[in-house]
N, C-alpha and C positions, 0 to 999 in steps of 0.2 A: 256596664252594658254598652253605653255610647262609645267608649274607647274601643271595646272589642269590635263593634260593628264598623267603626271608622277604619280600624286596622284591616278588617276583612276586605272592605271596599278598596283600600289602597293596594293590598296584596293582589286582588283580582285585576285591578287596572294595570299594575306593573306586569303581571303574568300575561295579560292580553297584549300589551305592547311587545313583549319579548316573543310571544307566539307569532304575532304578525310579522315581525322582523325575521324570525326563523323560517316561517312559511314562505316569505318572499325569497329567502336564500335558496330554499329547496326548489321553488318553482324556477329559479334562475338556472340552477345547475342540474336539476333532475331530468330524467328521460321523459319529457312531456313536450308536446307541441300544441299550442292553442291557436287555431286559425282565426283570423279576424272575421267579424261578421260580414256577410255579403254586402250589406249597406255601406260598409267602410271601404269596399273594394268594388264599387259599382262597375268599373271598367272591365271586370273579369266576366267574359261571356261563357267560358268553359272552365270549370274548376278542376277538371281531371289532372292537368299538368301541375297545378299548385298543390293539390292534395297528395299527388303521387310523390312530389318532391319532399314534402314533410314526412310522408311515410318512409321514404328511403333514408332520410336522416335519422329517424328513430331506429330503423332496422340496423343501420351501420353502427349505432351505439350498443347494439345487443338487445334492443327492445325498448318499448315505451308505449305511451298512450297519446293518440291524437284526439284533441278535444274540439268539438264544434259547437259554437253558440247559435242562438236563434237566427233563422233565416233560411233561404233556399240556395242550395249548392247544386247547380245543374252540371251534369257531366255527359260527355258524348260517347264514352266507352267504358268498359268494365273497370271498376276500381279494385285493384288487387291489394289485399291486406295480408301480409305474411304472418306466420305463426307468432312472431315475436312482438307484433304491434297490435294494441287494442284500440278500439274506437268507442269513444264516449260522447254522446250528444245530449244537449238540453232537449226538453220535450218539444220545443218548436223549431228544432233544427231539421231540415229536410234535405236528403240527398236524392235528387230527381234525375231520371234518365231523360236526356233531350230527345226530341223526335229523331227518327232514323238512327237510333242507338246502335253502336257497333259492339257486338258481343251478345251472349245469351243470358247473362246475369248482371245485375246492377253492382253487386259486391261479391267477390270471391275471396273466401278466407282460406289460406293455406300456402304452402311453399316456404322455403327458407328454414332456418333453425328456430328452435323454441327460445323463448326469452331467457337470457343468461341470468336474469334476476330471480325468476320464479320457476323456470322450466315448464311453463304452461303455454297454452295457445291464447290465453287472455280472454277478453270480453268484446262483445259488440252490445252496447247498452244505450238505450234511450233514443229519442227522436223518431224519424220516419224515413223509411226507404221506399221511394216512389218509382214504380215502373212506368208511370205515365201512360197507362192503358195499352201497353205493348206486350207482345208475346215473349215475355222475359221471366226469369226467376229473380226474386228479390235478393235473397242471400243464399249462396251456394258454399257449402263447407266441404273442403277436400279432406284427404286422409290426415287426421291429426287426433290428438286426445286432449282432454281437459280444456274445453272451451265452453263459455257461458254466453247465451244470447238471451237478453232480458229487457223488459220495460220498453218495448218498442212496437211500432206498427209497420207492417209491410203492406203498402197500398198499391193497388192496380198493377201488380205483377201477374200477368194473366196466365203464364205457363205454370209456375209454382211460386208459392210464397217463400218457404224455406225448404231447402233440399240438402240433406246430410248424405253425402256420397259414401260408397263402400270404403271400408278401412277405418281405422281409428275407433275410439270409443269415448264414453263419458262426455258427450256433447249435450248440454241441457238447455231447454227452452222454458223460460218462466215469464209469465205475464206478456205473452206475445200475441199480437192480433194480425192475422193475414186477411185482408179485407179488399174486396173488389166493389166498386161503386154499384149501387142497386140497379142502375139502368144499363149496365154492361153485361152482355150475355157471356156465360162461362165458356171458356175455350175447350175444344175437344181434348180429352185425355189430361186435362189440367188437374193438379193436386195442390191442396193448400199447404200441408206439411207432409213431406216425404222423407222417410228415414230408412236408410239402407245399411245401418251399422248397429252394433249391440251396445247395451249398457247406457242407454240414453233415457232422459226423463223429460216429459212435456207436462207442465203444470200451469193451470189457470190461463188457458189459451182459448182464443176465438178464431174460427175459420169460416169465412163467408165468401161465396161466389165462385166455387170450383165444381168440376164434375165429380171429383172424389174429394172429400174433406181431408181426411188423414189416412195415410197409408204407411204401414210398417212392413218392410221386406226382410227384417232380421229379428232375431230372438232376444229375449231378456231385456225388453224395454218397458218402461212404465208410463202410463198416461193417466193423469188425474185432473178432474174438473176441466175437461175440454168440451167446449160447446161448438157444434158444427151445424151450419145451415146455409140455405140460399134464400135470397129475397124472392118476391113473387115472380110471376112468369117472365119478367124482363131478364132475369138471370138464367133462365132455363133450368132444367131438372138437375138436381144433385142425385146421381145414381146411387152412390154408397157414401154414407157419412164416414164410416170407419171401415177400411179394408185391412183385415187382420191377416196379413200374409207372412208373418214371422212367428215361429214357434215360441211358446212359453212367454207371451207378452201379457201384461196386466192392464186392464182398463177399469178404473175406479171412479164412480160418480161422474161419468161422462154423459153428454146429452146429444143423441143422434136426432137432430131436428129436421123434419121435412124431407126424408129421402123418398125416392120414387121406386127403387128396387129393394133395398135393404138398409136398415140402420147400421147393422154390423154384418159385414160380409166375411165369413170365416173360412180361410183357405189354408190354414196351417194348424197343427195340433197343439193341444194343451194351453188354450187361451183361458184366461180368467177374466170374466166380465161381471163386475159386482156393483150393485146399487146405482145402476145406470138407467137412462130413460130413452125410449124411442117414441117420437111423435110423428105419425105418418103424414105425408105431405097433403095439404089441402088442395093442391093442384094436380095430384096424380089421379088416375082413374079409380073409381070405387072398386073395392074388393080385390085389390092387387097388392103385391109387395109382401115383404116379411120383415119382422123385427130382427130376427137372427137367421140369416141364410147360410147354411153350413154345408160345405162340399165334402166329398169323400176324404180329402186330405185334412179336413179340419176337425177330426174326431177328438174325443176325450177332453173336451173343454168343460169348464165349470161356469155356470150362470146362476148367480146368487142374488136374490133380492132386487130383481130388475122390474121396471114398470113400463108398459106399452100402452099408448093411447092413440086414438084417431077420432075424427069427426064422424057423425052419422052418415054424412053424404060422401065421405071418403074413407071407408072402412079399410082396415088392414086385413089382408087375406089370411095370414097365419102369423102367430107369434114366433114359432120355430118351424123352419122348413129345411129339408135336405137330409143329410146323413147324421143321425143323432147317436150313432154307436158310442157307447161309453160316456155320453154326456151326463153331467150332474146338473140338474135343473131344479132349483128350489126357490120358493118364495116369490114367484112371478105374479104380478097383478096386471090386469088388462082392462081396457074399456074400448068397446066398438072394434074388437078383434074377432074375425069370423071363426077361425079355427087354429089348430096347431099349438094349443096350449098344453104343455106337458109338465109334470112334476116327476122327476126320477131321482132315485137315491142310490147310485152305485156304492156298493160296500162289499166287504169280504175280501178274499184273496185275489180276485181278478176283476178288473174293470170290464173284461169281455163278457162275464156272466155275473152281473150284480145280483145280490141276494134279494133285493127289493127294488122293483121298478114299477112305479105308478105311471102308466103311459096310455094315452088315448082312452081313459076311463076304465081300463082293465087293471087287474092285479096279477103279477107274475112273481112267483117265489122259486128259489132254487130247490130242486128235489133233494130230500134226505131219505134214507132207507131205514133208519132206526127211530123208534119213538123217543121223545124227550124224557129225560129222567127228572124226578123231583129235585128241586133246588137249582136246576139249570135255567139259564136265560133270565131275562128281565121282565118285569110286569108289563103286559100288553104285547109281548113279542109273539109274532106269528111264525109257524113252521108248517111246511107241507111235507108230509111223510107218505112215500109210495114205495112199498117193498116189492112191487111187481105183482102182488096179488090184491092188496087193499090200498086204496088211496084215501087219505084223511088230512084234514086241516086242523092243526092244534093251535090253541091260544093260551097264553100264560095269564091266568086270572089271580085274584086275591086269595082264592082257595086252591090254587095249583093249576096244572095243565088240564085243559078240557079239549076233548076230541069231537069234531064234527065230520061225519063220513061224507065224502063227495060221491054224487051219483050223476049219471048222464041224463 
């Protein structure tokens, strides 16, 4: 046993030495650039030129990764990151916009060819992108596909945290925090995460300090476990936590926290909002706002298992408000919501005329002209039969169909 253990330790040591040598060789010849920590280059007042030079060297090789260690890298103008170059930072690495910054975004990702090694647009991962309380966008992504943004914070970029422009697809945000300091008022028309392309995913994200938290202007995007809110009155009102302006998007387990107009503002059709929460703002006027505000263009959505809450002093006016045509609303729970709570179950061949609609406390069934036959239907099923002469309500019981005549 001792011999075996000694042999294993020896083999492990030899393997470790070889691995370290091999790793050093890879780091020497591979497509990577590690910038020195700012403390080692204290004379650098503006890191834009230094970082741009390293990015250009990687792009010339056909792609690579720029690595930044702990420290603050101040830049005076937009840092362009082409498709072929990834950016990876340690948790305490900060790229900060200097005062009087030139450009509308701290980092722009796009342009150039895709990486020759992987044919992707690579990563932006780790660290902090700091807008320094200026009317900037933290990260702007141009027309490209297959890009990952993860494990980072966008701080004090007052216009937008992350903006995915039109074109391209499959740009995913994971564990991203777009955060404005609690004593900074939100900028007019500001958006925390703004998506204008399809097939994107946002997961485990936080958005704080914007007039609109998350806005999607394109379809077929997924949002999962996204928490959106504003701090107290110092940041001003967040009008809409989620602006659902792209068709067929899915919002799962999201938290619309402290809106003043609506938690979910639905302006495009076929939204699916499931197991999400709305908590009405403690700083909004009492008996105002809606959990789900649905316009005429936002029809035929599905709202399943959602919960809506408010304080007694700041009640939510309506759970659902607007045009509910074709909406499937099930399993909603509320506290301190004044009205607008509906449960509707569209079914049958047409969402335009659902066979069962429990809305506003009433019961509406699709008219049939023939009585149900024995053996038809399921236990507990209701049918309304009106042949033009007699109107009756039928229910399928354990002893068969029973008829109850309706009278004025």
